[in-house]
N, C-alpha and C positions, 0 to 999 in steps of 0.2 A: 789423561786416555794417551799414552804416545801413540801417530796416526800410524803407525806397524799395527796395534792391538787394535782400531776399532772396530777394522772390519773383522773380528773374533769376538767380538759383543756386539750381544745381539739387541737389536736395538729397543726391545723392553726397556736393558737397563740405558740407552743413552740417554730414551726422552722419560727415565724416570727421576733420571740426574736433572734432565733443567727442567723438570718442574718442579723441583723442590725445591733448584736453586731459586723461581720467581716465587715457592709459597716463604720460603724465606726473607729476603727481601720484601712481602708484604707482611710478613713477620714485625724485620726490625722499623717497618714505613710509619708499624700501628703503633710500636711497643717505643717507637725514640733508642732506639738500638737495644735497646732489655731487652736481653735473651739468654738467659743461662743452658749454656750445649752441652753441662752435666748433667739437666735433668729432660732431653727434650730429647722425644726417643721415637725411633722409624716404625707403623705395625700399620704391613701393605696385603692390600689380594691379592691375589696372583692367580697365576693357571698356569697347570709345574711347567708344559711346555713350555717352548720356546719352535720363535718360527726358525733358530741355528743348530738346533737342535736335529729338527729333519735335517737342515743344512747337511752339514757333517754324516749325518748315519752314510746318506743320497749318496758322499766321499769315500766311505768306505763299499760301498760294490761295486768294486772295482772288481778284485774273483768274480762275479759276476756276468757281470758285461764281457772278462778275456775267454771266459768260460763259452760264451756262448758268440764269439767272433772263430774261437777256435774251430768249433763244434760243423760252424757255413764252412768251414773251407780255407776261411781267410789267413795270409801267409804268416807266419812270425810279427813280419817287421809294420806292417798291416798293424796288425795287431795289436803290436804296440806302441804305436801313433796313435790309430785308434782311441785307444782310450786311453791317454798324453791329454788328447783333445779334451773327449771329455774332462778329467780331473780339471782341465784348467778354464772348466765353467766356477770349479766351489774354489773358496776359497783353503789358503792351507789351512794347518792346522800348526797351533802354534805353544809355549808357554800359555798364553792367555784366553787360549778360547773355554780350556774347560770352565773356568769358573765366569766367563765369554758367556758362556750357553743358558748356567744354570734362572735359573725363576724365583731360586733360593736363597739370592745372591747379595737380590735387588738393594733388599732394605742396607745389605752391612756394608755395600758400596757407595750409597746416600750420606749412610754411621763412618764412612770413614772418608771420604771428599771432605763434606761439611763437618770432619770432627767434632761429630756429634755422639755421646758417651750413654747416653739412656738406654736405655732396654732398643731394641733389632731384631725381627724378623719378619716371616711372612705365615696368610694361613690362603687355606686353600678348600676354597666350600665351593665350587662350580660357579656357576653365575650371581652366586649369595656369598662371593667374595667381599668384594668391596663393603658390605653392610655389618657379614664374619669381621671386618679390620675393624671398621669405624663401632662397633658396636665394645672388641676388647681395646679398645684408645680413648674408651671412655671407663671401661674398668681402670682404667691405665689410671686415668685423671680422679679417679675416684674415689684408689685411694690410698693418693696420695705422693703413686711414686716417683708421677712426672710432674708437668708442669705448660709441657708444651710432648704436643706429640703428630707429628707429617702422618697421616694417617689414606686411606680408601685403594680404587684398585689400579691395577697396572696390567694390560690385556698390548699385546699389540700382532697377537698369533691369529693373524690370516694370509695365511698363503693356503693352496692347496687340497695340500693334507686334511686342516680341517672341515671347508665347507668338503672334499670327500667325504670325510666321520659320519656325519651331520646330513649329507642325503643322503650315503647308504640305512642312514638303524630307521625311517626314512625321520628326518623331524624339518627340512629347509622346504620354505613358502615354497609351495609349485608356482603359485601369478605370480610371487617377489613383494608378494601387499603382505603380508604378514597380518592387521587387522582384529589382535591382542584381545580386544572386546566386543565380536562380531562371531555371531554364528556361523560366517562362515568363514572363517578361520581359519589357514589351512598351511599356520608350520613357524616356522621361523627364521628370522636374517640374522647375518651373524654380521660383528665392526664390530674394528678397534679402538681402542676405550684408554685411555689415561686421565681419571678426575682421581686430584690430590683432595686432601680433605687437610680444616688448619682445626686444630680442640686441642682450649687452652683453660686453664684455670690454675688461680689462685688465694690469696690473699683478698677477700673484696669482688672477687675478680666473679662472677658463674660464670660456666660450661657455656665458653661461645667457642659451636661449629663453622667454621669458612669451606665458601664450599668453590673449585677452582675448573675448569678443565683445559685438555690442551687436544 
């Protein structure tokens, strides 16, 4: 990814590339470098939204800032200067921004970067997305459509928007201590994660699922 395009690429995509590289290196080490890329798929559970989506949407609110400042009686030169200063807190829109902010591009970006020509797609089942992806990956192996599947969950959406959404639901733990199996449970805590799994099968090889976490 060119340096300029990096700022237009969501963190989830970048972390997924790192995790995929680590996982493929593990596979190569375990298999003596033998991996059929034409039969290697990527199926990931993701969040539909990304941090970069909210960030870039915020940049588009310039008309609202300008209108509010004009209503407050600021001189037009001040209005434009302040609006420019606010815009400078956001990254610029560029050609790479649209694919860079899409959660459904994560699997395709991995496939493209590592030349994996099996299936590549994502699934969104909310908090069950990674398990949904794993289930589909196992079906992919059982059907014989793939020999190796990179699967798991990718979620780096840990910004103030999500905390606001869940606090107003309300779903966030008031105490900050979830206690999920306790009668004193008072809510939920959010955290981002990247948890790739490698599922493999083949002649004489039982389906093997290896788990790592970034």
